[in-house]
N, C-alpha and C positions, 0 to 999 in steps of 0.2 A: 642348651635348653635348661631352664630353671623350673623347679616345682614350687608352687605356693599352695597353702591350705586356706581355702576360702569357703566359709560356711560349711565346713565338714567335707568339702569336695576338693580333691587335688587338681589344681589347674596347671597345665604346662604352658609356659610362656617362652617364646623364641627370643633369644637375645643375640643381636648382631655381633659377629666376631670383631675384635679390635683390628683396626686397619693396620696393614703393614706399612712400614716407613721407607720412603726413598729420600735420600739426602743429596742435595746439590752442593758440592764444595767448590766454589769458584771465585771469580773476580768480577769486575764491572760488567763483563759481557753477560753474566748470569744475574747480576744484581739490578738489572734494568736501569743502568746508568743513563741519565738524561731523558728518561721517559717515565710514564706512570708505571708503578710496579705491576698493576693489573694487566698491562700491555706487554710485559716481558715474556720471553719464551718459557720461563719456569711456570708462570701463572697459566699460560696457554696449555702446557703439559698437564697441569693440575685439572684443567677443564676437561681434557680428553680422558684423564684417568677416571673422573667422576662418571663419565658416560660408558667407558669401555673396560675399566679395571677398578671398580669402585672399592675393592678391598685394599687399595693402596692410597696413601696420601703422601704429599711431597713437602719436604722441609727445606727451605732455601737458606743455606749457611754461606752465602757468597758475600764478599766484601770488596768494594771497589779498591783497586790498587794492590790487591793481594798478590803474593808471589808463591812459588812452590814451597819455599821455606816457611812462609806464613801459614800455608795450608797444612804443612807437616806439624807445625807447632800447635795447630788447633784440632787436628783430627782425633786425637784420643778423647778429648772432652766431648766432641761431637758424637763419636761412636757410643760413648757412655750414656749421653743424654737421650739420643734418639733410638739406639739399638736398631739401626736400619737393616733392611733386607738387601738394598741396593744403594751404592754410593756413586754418583756421577761426578767425576773429577774433571773440572774445567779450569785448569791452571797452566801457566807457562807464558802467556802473552806478555806479562809485565817483566818476567825474567828476560825475555828476548828484547823488549824495548829498552832495557837497561844494559843490554850487551853482556849479560851474565853467562857463565860457562854452560854449554849444553850438557856437559858431564855432570855438573852440579844439579841442573834441572832433572836429568835422568835419575840421579841418585835420590833426589827428594821425592819425585813422583813414584819411584819404585818402592820407597819406604812407606809412602802413603798407601799404595795399593796393597802392600804386604800386611799392613795393620788392618786394612779393611777386610782382607781375606782371613786374617787371624780371628777377626770378630765374627766369622761365619757369614759375612755379607758378600755380595758380588760387586765388583768394581767395573765401571765403564769409563774409559778415557775419551775425552773430547780433544781432538787434535787442534793445535794452533799453528799458524804461520805468522811470520813477521814481514814487514815491508822489504822489498828487494834492495833498497838502498843500504842495507846492512851488509851487502856482499853475498854473492852466490854461495860461497863455501860455508859461511856461517849460517845462512838461512836454511841450507840443505841439512847441515848437521843438526840444527835446531828441530826441523820438522821430523827428521828421521828418528828422533827420540821416541816418538809415539808408536810407530809400527815395531820398533825394536823391543820396547817394553811389552807390547801386546804379545809378541812371539815368546819372549823370555819368561813372562809371568802367566801366560794364558789368560790375559785380560783383553776383552774385546775393545776395539777403538773405533771411533767415528772419524772419518776423514774430515779435513778442515771445514768447520761448520759455517764459515763465511765465504766459502768457495765462490758462490755466485752473487755475493753481496758486497764484499770489500771494495771492488773496483767499480761498483755502480753508485754514482753520486746520489741518485734519487733514493737509495736505500741506506745511506749513511748520514750520520749527524755531521754538523759543520766541522767538527774536529778531524774528520776523516778516519777515526779509529773505532768509533762505536756505531753499531747499527741502529737505525731509527725504528719506530713502531711498525713501519711497513715491512721490515725485514724479519720480524720475529716469527711469523708463521712459517717462513721459509727455513728458518733455523730449526723449528719444531719438526718439519718434514725430514730433515737430515738425521735428527736424533731419534725420533719416535720408533722407527723400525728396529733399531739396535736395542733400544730400551725394552720394547715389547718382548723381544727374544729372551731377555733375562727374566722378565716377569712371568713368562709362560714355562720356564724350565722347572 
């Protein structure tokens, strides 16, 4: 509330509070690869925020092809610029597709989450799976990184966001790796309940 002196009369003017920031730190799955940016799940979440949590705005810091190491290299600058209340971490798919060590993935994601927590923001992990042709042992070790980190760091995680999408050809782009515009609302449905819990705490 601000006070202004107008013609000798003090007028009280209500000023809206500055919106709190949510940052999405991700790769092509969050950068709307292959579709219009406005059709991507991050843009759809922004639309829901405007209707249901208008005190929040979302900033998409996702880069196609990014890895957990890339996210770690960028996170300090992102936290400094946006000063977010929540950081949604959607990384790991490219680590897996390159056959990188699940241990390295875990260490990188853990350090990202710790830096988010140190900045007084809340972290939300989005779990990734990789195609079964990488072998059962590797794919299980890879996916288990997310629930393990959740337990160790007290960071909530969302089960695989493409669970009902990845094997449905009508919901995937021709490359078989990226969801198309039809799948984006389904991704939002998986993420939204977990995100809302953090916004309402």
